[in-house]
N, C-alpha and C positions, 0 to 999 in steps of 0.2 A: 541530503548529507554529502553533497558534492559528487564528483565523477559525473558531471552533467551529461544527459543524452537528449534525444529528441523528445522524450516524454516530458522532461523538465522544460525544454525550449517551448513546448506547446502551452504550458502554464504561464511562461514569461510573456509570450505573444498574447495570450488572452488577457492578461494584466495590462499590457501596454495598450491594448485596443480599448480597454474599458475605463482606464484611470489615468490621472495626470502624472502620477509618480509611481514607480515600481521599485520595491525593495526586494532583493534576493538574500535570503539568509542561507549560509552554508556552515553547517556544524555537525561533525560526526559525534553523535551523542553517546558517551559511554554508558549512561544509565539504562539505555534500551538494549544492550548486549548482555547475554548471559555469560557465565564463566567459561563455557566451552564454545562460545560463538566467535565470530571472525572480526572482532573490534580491531585488533592489531594490523590484520591484513586487508581490512576493508579499503577499497580503491580511494586513493587521494591524489588529486593532480590540480593543485591550486592554479598553476599557470593556464592550463587548459580550460578550467572553469572560468577564469577571468576573461579569456579570450572569447569564450562563447557568450559570456554575459555582455561583453562590449559589442558583439555582433547583433545581439538582440536589443541593444540600446537600454540596458538596465541602468537605472539612475543611481541606485546605491547598492553595494554588496556589503552585507553585514557578516563578518567572518571572525567571530569571537574566539578566543582560546578556551581551553578546558578550565584553566585557573580563573578566567573571568567569569565563566558561567557557574562553576562550582568551587568557590574558594574553600579553603581548609575548614572554615567555620560553618560551611553549609549544612542546614538541618531540615529544610522544608520541602515536602513533596505533595504532588497532586495525584489523586487516584480515583478511578471509577471501577470498583471491583466487579459490579454486576455485568458490565459489558466487556470486561477484560478477561474473563476466565474461560470463555468458549473459543472455538476455532483456533486461531494462532496463539491466544493466551493460554490455552491448555498446554501447549508445547513450549511456550517461551515465558515461563513465570517471571513476572516483574517487568516484562517488556513494555506494556502499555503504561505502567506507572512511570517509566522513564520517558515515554512519548508525551504523556499529558503534562508532566512536570516541565520538560524543555519547551514545549509549545506554549504553555502558559507564560513562561518567562519571556520567550520571543515576542509574544503578543503584547506583553506589558512594556517591553523595551521599545518595539518599533511602533506600537499603536496604530496598526493599519485599519482602513475601513473594510477592506475585503481580503480574505485568505483563500488562496487557490491550492486545491489538493487533487490529486489523481485518483481515479476509481480503482486502479489496481490494488492500492492499499485500502481496501474497503473498510475493514474493521477499524483501522487507524482513523479513517475519516469520520466514521460513525462515533467513535469515542470522543474525538475532538469536538464534533458537533454538539454532543451532549454536554462536555465540559464547558463549552462556550455559552450554552443555554442556562446551565445550572449556576454558573458564576457570573452571569450577567455581563460577559465581556462584549463590548460594543463593536463587534466585527461580523460581517456576513460571510459565511462559509460557502464556497462554491466547489462542487466536486465535478472535475472535468474528465472526459472519456479517456479510457486507457489507450496509449499509443502503442502500436505493435510493429514487429519486424515483418518482412514480406511473408514469412511462413506462419504468421499469427502469433508467435511467441511475444508475450508482453515484455516491453522494454524494461530493464532493470540493470542497475549497476552490478549486480551479481551475475549477470549473464556472461561477464568477462571470465568467470571461473569455468565456464562449460567448455568442453572439448568441441571441435567441429561436428562430430558424430552426436554428441549430446544435445547440441543446439538444434541440430536437424530433427532429432527424435522429440525434443520438447514441444515441437509444433502440435503433439498430440493433446496438450492441455486445452488449447483453444478449439481444436477440432472436436474434442469430446464435449466441451461445453456447448458448441454450436449444434451437435447432434441432440444434446440434451434439450436445447431450445426447440428444435424441431419436434421432438417427441411431445413436449408440453403443448406446443401449438397445435399438434394433431389430436390433442384430447387427454394425454396422460397426465394425471394429477397425483399420482402416487410417488412421493419422494424416494422410496426404497427402489423403485424401478429405475428412476433417473440415476441414483447413486450406482446401482448395479451396472447399468450401461456404461457409465464413465469408467468404472474400474475394469470392465471387460476390455474396453478400448486401450486402457493404460498397459494391459498385459501384453501388448503387441511391441512394447518398447523395453529398454533396460533401466526402467525406473527402479531405484534402490529401495525405496519405501514410500508409503503414502501416510502422511499425518492425519489428513481428513479430506472428506468430499461431503459437503452438506448443502441442504436447501434451507434457506432461512428468510424471514422477512427482511427486506433491504433496509427499512428504516431503523429497526432495533435489534436485529440479528437473532430474533426469537426462532427457535426450531419449529418446523411444520410437520404435522401428520398428513395433511392434505394441502396441496399446492393451491394458493389463492392469493389475490392481490399482487403487489409488487415484490416479486420473489428474487433473491440473489442466490445463484449457484456458485459456491466458493470452494476452492480446493488448495491444498498445500502438499507438494510432493517433493522427493529428493532424487536428483540425478547425481550419483556419486555423493560428494560432500557438499553439493550445492542445493539449497533449498529454494524452490520456486513457488510463487503463489499466483493465483489468477481468479477471476470471477466474471459473471455476466449478470445483467438483469433481465427478467422475463416478466411481462405483465400477464397475469393469469385472471381471466374473468370467471 
């Protein structure tokens, strides 16, 4: 959605390395913002984005207008309710309906061979993977590792909303996830213990509130009573008015 950072650049580099042609779509999608969310103030800097894309030798920038994507006559939407109601979907009703609708349109317009997504937005990636499979869209989806700041905070355009103190304290998100990974690797398979440990670490900061901390199957976001297989530990918290998300994968035997 623009305001490109090193996380986006890593996706562009991956695409440039593996393909003959790279297309960068930039579109702040109104459908995935709720009535009380930050659509109007979401960071937009077209010139900066174009400069960054030029440095990464992007071949095509696709930057449609809202009217082009959603003309007055627009009536069609794409939705996967089963994967969209948990985690972020519980707190952002309609968000993933907006995501799947716009991504399906972008894929139909650009017709790429490969789609590169970041792991930070895990639920979004899982929902899009399922949409691509269900609708027989001829594209391969690749989920690439989360890129982080020096203190471990996952890169996000919304990090610009954070005060210096909040940005420093937000390092606790990744620190707590790493601690959770250590517990699991040392034999802890009870998700309640993992969640409790993360919450306890969060209490050392000025987090405003916690939307969720959950352990789920990475492939389909199914909740777990016992940790096994490829597990994703995902969380969403608020620092002031800024909502941050993060996750890690842990392989549990």
